[in-house]
N, C-alpha and C positions, 0 to 999 in steps of 0.2 A: 271623816270616814277613812280617808287615805292614811292619816296618821294612826288610826286604829289598826289597820292591816299591817303597817310597817313597824308597829311597836315591838320593841325587844322583849317586853314583859309578856305580851300576849302570844308572840310567835311560838314559844315552846309548847304552850297549851294547844295551839292549832295543829302542830305536828303530832302531838300525842293523841289528839281527839279521835282520829280514825281507829287507833288501837283500842282506846277506851270503849268506843261504840261497838267495835267488833266483840270485845270481851263481854259487854253488857248484853248484847242481843243474841250472841251465839254461845254464851257460857253461863252467865249469871241468871238471865231470864229462863232458859230451858231448865237449869237445875232447880231454880225456885219453883217453877211450874211443876216439875217432876216431883218435888217434895210434897207439894199440895195434893197432887193426884195420888201419891202413894198412900195417903190416908183416906182414900175414897174408893167406893165401888162404882166405877164409871158407868157400867152397864145398867145398874139399878139407880144411879144418881143418888147414892147414899154416902154419908160420912161414916166410915168404919173405924176411925182412929188407928190404933195399932193392930187392927185385925189382920191386915195383909202381912205384917211382919211376924205375928204369931203363927200365921199359916205357913210361912217360910220355914220356921224352925222345925215343923213336923212334916214338911214336904220331902219325902224320900227322893223324888225325882230331882228336886232342886239340889239336895245334898249330893246326889250322884253327879250332877253337873259341876258342882264346886270341886268335888274330888277329881273329876276328869280334867278340869281346867288347871288345878293345882299340879296334877301329875304331868300334864303337858308342859307347864311352865318350868318345873324342876328339870325335866328332860332337856328342854331347850337351853336352860342355863348351863347344864353339865356339858352339852355338846357345842353350843354356839358361842362360847366365850374362850375356853382354853385352846381349842383347835384353830379357830381363826387367828388368835394371837400368835400361835406358832407358825401358821402359814404366812402371816404378815411379816414375821421376823425373817423367814426364808426369802420372801420376795424382796425384802429390804437389804439382804446381804449382797455382797459383791460377787458371790459365787453364782447367783441366779442370772441366767442369760435371758434377754428379752422379757424383762418383768412386765412391760406394758401389755404384751400379748396375753400373759397369764391374768393380769388384772381384768382385761376385757372378757376373757373366758369365764372367770369367776363371777363377774357381774351380770352376765347375760341372763341367768335364771331370774334375777330380781326384776328384769324388764319384761318377763313373761307374765301374762295375765294369770292371776291365781285361779280363775275359772278354767282356763286351758290346762294349767298345771294339774289342778285337782282332777280333771277329767282323764288326763293321761295317766296319772298315778292310779286312778280307779281301774283303768284297763290293765295296767301293769300288775296290779294285785287282784286280778279277777279269779274266779273259782275254777275256770277251765284249765285243763292241762297245758293248753297252748299259751296261757298268759305268761308274761316274761318272768315274774317271780317264781311261778311253779316250774318253768323250764330250767331256771337257775338251780333250784333245789333238787330238781330231777337229775342233774348231773352228778350229784352226790348220793343218789339212790333213794331220795325221799319222794313220797307220793304227793299229789296235789293237796294244797291247804286252802281252806276257805278263809283267806286272810282277813277280810273285812267283817267276818261274823264272830271272830274271837277277840276278846278284850285286849290281850297283849299283842297279838299279831296285828290287830288294827292300830294299836298304839305305836307299834314299830313302823307301820306304813305312814302314819301321820307325822312321826318324828323325822322320817326320811324325807318326806315332802318339805318339812320346815328347814331341814339342813340344806337340802338342794336349793331352796329359794333364798335363804338368808346368810349362808356362809360367806358368800362374796361381799355382801354389804358390810358385815362385821369385819372382814379382812381390810376393807378400805378404811374403816374407822381406826383400826389399830395401826394400819400403815401410815395414816396421817399423824397419829400420835408418835410413832417411831421416827418419822422424818422431822419432827419438831425437836428431837433430841440432838444436841450438838455432837458432831463426829469427833470433836476433840476429846470428849470424855472416853469414847471407845479407844481412841489412839493411845491415850494415857494408860488406860487399863491394859491394853495389849503390850505396851512397853514394860509394864510391871509384871507381865507374865500371866495375865488372866486368860483363861481359855474362853472360847465362844459361849459355852454353857454358863460359865461364871459371869461373863458379861451380861448374858440374858437375865440371870437370877439377881445379880447385884445392881445392874444399871437399868436395863430395859423394863423389867417387871415393875420395879418401884416407880420409875418415872412415867409409866403408862397408867398409873393409878387414876388420874382424872378421866382418861378415856375409858378405862375399865368400869368406873362408877357410872359413867354415862351409858355405856352399852348394857350394863347390868340393869339400870333403871328402865330403859326402854324395852329391854327383853322381858322384864317382869310384867310391864303393862301389856306388851304384845302377847305374852303367854296367857295371861288371865282373860284377855279380851278377844282371843282368837275365835273366829266363827266361820268365815268363808271357806277356809281350807277343809274343815270338817264337813261343812255342808256339801261341798263339791265331791269330796272323797266318798261320802256315803249317799250321794245323789239325793240329798234332801236332809231334812231335820229329824228324821225318824230312823236312826240306826238301830240294829238289833240290840234289845235290852238296854238301849240308851248308852251304848259303849262310846259313842262319838259325840254325845250331847255336851255342850259347854254352857257356861253361864250365859253368854250372849245368845247362844242357841235357844236356851230356855226362855230368855227374855223375848226373843223373836216368836217363839211358840205361843207364849201367853199374850203378848201385845198385838201381834199381827195375825196369827192363825186363829186364836181364840178371842181376840179383841178385849181381853181383860186388861185394859190399860193401867188401871190402878195397881193391880198386882204386878204387872210388868215394870212399872216405875219403882216399886219397892225392890224388885230384883236388881234393877239398874243402880239404885242407890246403895244397896248392899255391896255390889261389885265395886262401886266407886270407893266405898269405905275400905274394902279388903285391899284394893290396889294401893291406896294411900297408906294404910297401916304397914303393909309389907315393904313398900318403898321407904317409909320413914325408918323402919327397923334396919334395913340394909344400909341406908345412909348413915345412921348412927353407928352401925357395926363397922363400916368402912372409915369412920372418923371424919366424915365430911363436915358435920356440924362442929366438931371440935376444932377443925382447921379454921372455920369461919370465926369462931369465938376468939381464937388467938390473933 
């Protein structure tokens, strides 16, 4: 038995076993069970085949949730990739004094509970004249707005919450990527007469490609699977005309609130497929697969 535990052939499998068990019990088994449930009506204990998926195609509320999630994802990609990259470049420059202080300040929002953050933003964008957002626009002569009852004003509040929470995290990602680039490359470019902007475009941006692809991948997933921010901002899962309803929010509504687990599983699997397709497209578009082939 002692020889068995100290065997060099068996040792790698022993070290890999915890990971394999974790994947099987917390990923493979739940997905497999979810696939089976998606073909059933759990409440009636009936096998409905593709009935749940056919229902999804004609479900206007589900399509609204998909639209909301896609719109949120696009907005976060536009704001939470280029701006953190620029901020990280500034923090990495020699002109920035006390960069450690700014890193800490930028990262503090990520440490704040999303429940607390969502509650604070809900109060900020309240309907009363005394709410912070209405006081700000009041300075410019505008009247109070019902921010969270309008589709685009609510979308603005949600994006602002996302930017406040995740800008600092993405800055740290890009900062780590920038610090992995040798300073000799920048010194050589400076000697050749390249400006700071040219160094960013010709050196930093291309060499940050792996970091950018990673941030893009996790941002797509986070955007499409967002739930808690919307739930807290609208103080529940029932926003006016479903303007804040996301795919995960609709899954929660069907599975937890209405207990239609079969239909909820179908929603979850559709979300999984959408996330995989979008990420595969962006990985192909960024040349990630081509690089691996070479």
